[in-house]
C-alpha positions as CSV (number, residue, x, y, z in Angstrom):
1,X,37.6,-35.1,-9.4
2,X,39.5,-32.3,-7.9
3,X,40.4,-32.2,-4.2
4,X,38.2,-29.2,-3.6
5,X,35.2,-31.0,-5.1
6,X,35.9,-34.0,-2.9
7,X,35.9,-31.7,0.3
8,X,32.7,-30.1,-0.8
9,X,31.1,-33.6,-1.3
10,X,32.3,-34.9,2.0
11,X,31.2,-31.7,3.8
12,X,27.7,-31.9,2.2
13,X,27.4,-35.5,3.3
14,X,28.4,-34.7,6.9
15,X,25.8,-31.9,7.0
16,X,23.1,-34.3,5.7
17,X,24.0,-36.9,8.3
18,X,24.0,-34.5,11.1
19,X,20.6,-33.0,10.1
20,X,19.0,-36.4,9.8
21,X,20.4,-37.3,13.2
22,X,18.9,-34.1,14.7
23,X,15.6,-34.9,13.0
24,X,15.5,-38.5,14.2
25,X,16.3,-37.4,17.8
26,X,13.5,-34.9,17.9
27,X,11.0,-37.5,16.6
28,X,12.1,-40.0,19.3
29,X,12.0,-37.5,22.2
30,X,8.5,-36.4,21.6
31,X,6.2,-37.7,24.3
32,X,3.6,-40.5,23.5
33,X,0.1,-40.3,24.8
34,X,-2.6,-37.5,24.7
35,X,-2.2,-33.8,25.0
36,X,-4.9,-31.8,26.7
37,X,-5.0,-28.1,26.4
38,X,-7.3,-25.7,28.2
39,X,-7.4,-22.2,26.7
40,X,-9.9,-19.4,26.0
41,X,-11.3,-21.4,23.1
42,X,-12.2,-24.4,25.5
43,X,-10.6,-27.8,25.7
44,X,-8.4,-29.3,23.0
45,X,-7.5,-33.1,23.0
46,X,-4.8,-34.2,20.6
47,X,-3.5,-37.8,20.4
48,X,0.3,-38.1,19.8
């Protein structure tokens, strides 16, 4: 395996790990409970 291929593989793994970390953080930071929206169509209730 050449050195450039190794750098490419390591870079791809770093990008995947960072992407998974961002995804996991967004999932954990979503509020739990019930979302109630009032708009022109009426009332919308959504369980989180």
